[in-house]
C-alpha positions as CSV (number, residue, x, y, z in Angstrom):
1,M,176.3,-34.6,16.0
2,T,179.5,-33.4,17.5
3,Y,181.0,-33.8,20.9
4,S,182.7,-31.2,23.1
5,A,184.9,-31.1,26.1
6,R,182.6,-30.2,29.0
7,L,184.4,-27.2,30.5
8,E,181.6,-26.9,33.2
9,F,182.9,-30.1,34.7
10,K,186.6,-29.3,34.6
11,P,187.8,-29.7,38.2
12,S,190.0,-27.2,40.0
13,G,191.2,-26.5,43.5
14,L,191.7,-30.2,44.2
15,I,193.6,-31.6,47.2
16,G,196.9,-33.0,46.1
17,I,196.2,-32.7,42.3
18,S,197.3,-29.4,41.0
19,D,195.4,-27.2,38.5
20,K,198.5,-27.5,36.2
21,Q,198.1,-31.3,36.3
22,I,194.4,-31.0,35.4
23,D,195.1,-28.5,32.7
24,E,197.6,-30.8,31.0
25,H,195.4,-33.8,31.4
26,W,192.5,-31.8,30.0
27,K,194.4,-31.1,26.8
28,L,194.8,-34.8,26.2
29,Y,191.0,-35.2,26.8
30,E,190.3,-32.4,24.3
31,G,192.5,-34.3,21.8
32,Y,190.2,-37.4,22.2
33,V,187.2,-35.2,21.6
34,T,188.7,-33.6,18.5
35,Q,189.7,-36.9,17.0
36,T,186.3,-38.5,17.8
37,N,184.6,-35.7,15.8
38,N,187.2,-35.8,13.0
39,L,186.8,-39.6,12.6
40,M,183.0,-39.4,12.7
41,K,183.2,-37.1,9.7
42,Q,185.8,-39.1,7.9
43,L,183.8,-42.3,8.3
44,A,180.6,-40.5,7.1
45,D,182.4,-39.1,4.1
46,L,183.8,-42.5,3.1
47,R,180.4,-44.2,3.4
48,E,178.9,-41.4,1.2
49,K,181.6,-42.1,-1.4
50,G,180.8,-45.9,-1.3
51,E,184.1,-46.7,0.4
52,G,182.6,-48.2,3.5
53,T,184.3,-51.5,3.1
54,T,187.8,-50.3,2.1
55,P,190.9,-50.9,4.2
56,L,191.1,-47.2,4.9
57,Y,187.5,-47.1,6.2
58,L,188.1,-50.2,8.4
59,D,191.3,-48.7,9.8
60,R,189.5,-45.5,10.6
61,K,186.7,-47.5,12.2
62,R,189.1,-49.2,14.5
63,R,190.8,-45.9,15.5
64,F,187.3,-44.4,16.1
65,G,186.7,-46.9,18.9
66,F,190.0,-46.0,20.5
67,E,189.5,-42.3,20.4
68,M,185.8,-42.3,21.4
69,C,186.4,-44.6,24.4
70,G,189.3,-42.3,25.4
71,M,186.8,-39.4,25.4
72,L,184.1,-41.2,27.3
73,V,186.3,-42.5,30.1
74,H,187.6,-39.0,30.6
75,D,184.1,-37.6,30.7
76,Y,183.5,-39.9,33.6
77,Y,186.8,-39.3,35.3
78,F,186.7,-35.5,35.3
79,A,183.1,-35.3,36.3
80,N,183.7,-37.5,39.4
81,L,186.4,-35.2,40.7
82,K,185.6,-32.3,43.1
83,A,187.2,-31.1,46.3
84,G,185.2,-31.1,49.5
85,V,182.4,-33.5,48.8
86,S,181.7,-35.8,51.7
87,D,181.1,-39.5,51.1
88,A,178.1,-39.0,53.4
89,S,176.2,-37.9,50.3
90,A,176.6,-41.4,48.7
91,A,174.2,-43.3,50.9
92,E,172.8,-45.6,48.2
93,F,176.2,-46.2,46.8
94,K,177.5,-47.2,50.2
95,K,174.6,-49.5,50.8
96,L,175.2,-51.1,47.4
97,V,178.9,-51.8,47.8
98,S,178.5,-52.8,51.5
99,G,176.1,-55.5,50.4
100,K,178.8,-56.9,48.1
101,F,182.1,-56.2,49.9
102,G,180.9,-56.2,53.5
103,S,181.4,-52.5,54.1
104,F,182.2,-49.2,52.3
105,E,185.7,-49.3,53.7
106,K,186.3,-52.8,52.3
107,W,185.0,-51.7,48.9
108,K,187.3,-48.7,49.0
109,A,190.3,-50.9,49.9
110,D,189.5,-53.1,46.9
111,F,189.1,-50.1,44.5
112,I,192.4,-48.7,45.6
113,A,194.1,-52.1,45.2
114,T,192.6,-52.3,41.7
115,A,194.0,-48.9,40.9
116,T,197.5,-50.1,41.9
117,T,197.5,-52.9,39.2
118,R,200.8,-52.9,37.4
119,G,200.4,-51.4,34.0
120,V,198.5,-48.4,32.6
121,G,194.8,-48.1,32.5
122,H,191.7,-47.1,34.5
123,A,190.3,-48.5,37.7
124,I,186.5,-48.5,37.3
125,C,183.7,-49.4,39.7
126,Y,180.9,-50.9,37.6
127,M,177.3,-51.9,38.4
128,D,175.4,-54.4,36.4
129,P,171.9,-52.7,36.2
130,I,170.3,-56.1,35.4
131,T,171.5,-58.0,38.4
132,G,172.5,-55.2,40.7
133,D,176.0,-56.7,41.1
134,V,178.9,-54.3,41.6
135,N,182.6,-54.9,40.9
136,N,185.9,-53.1,40.5
137,H,187.8,-53.7,37.3
138,F,191.2,-52.6,35.8
139,I,190.8,-51.6,32.2
140,E,193.9,-51.4,30.1
141,M,194.0,-49.5,26.8
142,H,190.7,-47.7,27.5
143,S,189.0,-49.2,24.4
144,E,189.5,-52.8,25.6
145,G,188.2,-54.7,28.5
146,H,185.0,-52.9,29.4
147,M,182.1,-54.9,30.8
148,P,179.3,-55.0,28.2
149,G,176.1,-53.6,29.6
150,F,177.6,-52.6,32.9
151,Q,177.4,-48.9,34.0
152,I,180.3,-46.9,35.4
153,L,179.9,-45.5,38.9
154,L,183.4,-44.3,39.5
155,S,186.4,-44.0,37.2
156,C,190.1,-43.4,38.2
157,D,192.6,-42.8,35.4
158,V,196.0,-44.3,36.4
159,W,197.9,-43.7,33.2
160,E,201.0,-41.7,34.1
161,H,199.7,-38.7,32.2
162,A,197.1,-38.3,35.0
163,F,199.7,-37.6,37.7
164,L,203.3,-37.1,36.3
165,I,203.3,-33.3,36.9
166,D,202.6,-33.8,40.6
167,Y,204.1,-37.2,41.3
168,A,207.0,-39.4,40.1
169,P,206.2,-42.6,38.2
170,T,206.9,-44.5,41.4
171,E,204.5,-42.4,43.4
172,R,201.2,-43.7,41.9
173,M,199.9,-44.5,45.4
174,K,200.2,-40.9,46.4
175,Y,198.2,-39.9,43.4
176,I,195.5,-42.6,44.1
177,D,195.2,-41.2,47.7
178,A,194.8,-37.7,46.3
179,F,192.2,-39.0,43.8
180,M,190.2,-40.7,46.6
181,A,190.3,-37.4,48.6
182,N,188.6,-35.6,45.7
183,V,185.9,-38.0,44.6
184,N,182.7,-36.2,43.8
185,W,180.4,-38.5,45.8
186,D,177.4,-36.5,44.7
187,V,178.0,-37.7,41.1
188,V,178.7,-41.3,42.2
189,E,175.4,-41.3,44.0
190,E,173.6,-39.9,41.0
191,R,175.1,-42.6,38.8
192,T,174.1,-45.3,41.3
193,I,170.5,-44.1,41.5
194,A,170.3,-43.9,37.7
195,C,171.4,-47.6,37.5
196,F,168.9,-48.6,40.1
197,G,166.3,-47.2,37.7
198,K,167.9,-49.1,34.9
199,K,168.9,-45.8,33.2
200,A,172.3,-44.9,31.7
201,S,174.9,-43.8,34.2
202,P,175.4,-40.1,33.6
203,R,178.9,-39.3,32.5
204,F,178.5,-35.7,33.8
205,A,176.9,-34.2,36.9
206,L,173.2,-33.8,36.5
């Protein structure tokens, strides 16, 4: 199989995040998709030639994880951005995080604090579909640090490439505020409900 950049979920008309910023970020996402597909083919070809234990194969295998994780976190990121979606549509999500953090606003404050962690990476709200627990985590180097078995409910890219066209490196907080103003709460709710049913959290809008 091959993967593709899902143009139907490319956000536009956001508040505080320009279409030019999204266009440039999208090119990086397309690069992850292209490299994921290329590496899948390279790995298959090497296995077919009986070279599945060679240093080249193992190097490509390691790179494959990096590129594929880069693609997947951007799937989640772009799909959970859309202007004008009220958080009123995320009733089950609000109930979930309120049970852990005390209120939706307290969860939001913790998520924003997580996104301000020094360094580059992604702030991700995860749910453990087995226990129902929910936590915010900072993931550096998108292929490292993910919670095994947990499902992504909301993902915020805070690498500089996500905001440098619109904001200076020292203005990450302005970008985070803009991100929170454009969360597609419909998608967050769909992911939450899927996790309640112990199903995979959809990377894209359903």
